[in-house]
ZAMARGU-4260 file (C-alpha; in steps of 0.2 Angstrom, whole numbers, plus 5000, padded with zeros to 4 digits):
<rodrens>
0) 4978/4733/4949 | 4980/4730/4968 | 4986/4744/4979 | 4997/4739/4992 | 5000/4755/5001
5) 4993/4750/5018 | 5001/4731/5017 | 5018/4733/5013 | 5032/4735/5025 | 5045/4748/5028
10) 5062/4740/5028 | 5076/4751/5037 | 5094/4749/5033 | 5110/4760/5039 | 5125/4760/5027
15) 5144/4760/5032 | 5142/4779/5033 | 5129/4780/5044 | 5115/4785/5031 | 5098/4777/5036
20) 5090/4771/5020 | 5072/4765/5018 | 5064/4753/5006 | 5048/4744/5005 | 5046/4724/5003
25) 5034/4727/4988 | 5028/4740/4975 | 5015/4751/4979 | 5003/4745/4965 | 5003/4727/4958
30) 4996/4724/4940 | 4989/4707/4935 | 4982/4700/4919 | 4965/4691/4921 | 4957/4681/4907
35) 4939/4684/4902 | 4928/4674/4891 | 4913/4679/4882 | 4898/4668/4887 | 4885/4675/4878
40) 4879/4689/4867 | 4864/4700/4872 | 4854/4709/4859 | 4840/4720/4858 | 4825/4720/4847
45) 4818/4738/4845 | 4800/4739/4838 | 4791/4755/4833 | 4797/4773/4833 | 4808/4779/4846
50) 4807/4797/4843 | 4818/4806/4856 | 4826/4789/4862 | 4833/4786/4844 | 4850/4793/4850
55) 4850/4783/4865 | 4847/4766/4856 | 4859/4767/4842 | 4867/4752/4833 | 4881/4750/4846
60) 4869/4750/4860 | 4859/4734/4852 | 4874/4723/4856 | 4881/4718/4873 | 4893/4704/4878
65) 4891/4694/4894 | 4908/4689/4901 | 4915/4678/4914 | 4932/4678/4922 | 4943/4664/4927
70) 4941/4670/4945 | 4921/4668/4943 | 4917/4687/4941 | 4905/4692/4929 | 4903/4708/4918
75) 4894/4715/4904 | 4902/4726/4891 | 4896/4733/4873 | 4914/4740/4867 | 4929/4730/4870
80) 4939/4742/4859 | 4936/4758/4868 | 4937/4750/4885 | 4952/4753/4895 | 4950/4737/4905
85) 4948/4724/4891 | 4962/4719/4879 | 4960/4706/4865 | 4978/4700/4866 | 4989/4696/4880
90) 5003/4707/4872 | 4991/4722/4871 | 4989/4719/4890 | 5006/4717/4895 | 5011/4733/4885
95) 4998/4742/4895 | 5004/4736/4911 | 5022/4741/4907 | 5016/4759/4902 | 5007/4759/4919
100) 5022/4753/4928 | 5034/4766/4920 | 5020/4780/4924 | 5019/4774/4942 | 5039/4775/4943
105) 5039/4792/4937 | 5026/4797/4950 | 5034/4789/4964 | 5051/4796/4961 | 5045/4813/4957
</rodrens>
């Protein structure tokens, strides 16, 4: 998401009845889809008894995935399914963007 609040320009128009109207040249928020590729899988080998750390090092936290975006960014995640920033298909991402845009219109229009 890109926040355009400071970069957008206010356009002023006066209609035939003398009423002044304002609008902006772009939406306050822009959403875009960025593709990420899994570049590696990080696994941890747990040896010995962990005692009080056993809840910290559970089965899910033993595997993480290294990611690289088409923009050259890198990230690490261990859970694609419960992360609001990653979607496994383009359709899921587009549906989420439509949902966010609908919510934004409701907020902006009061």
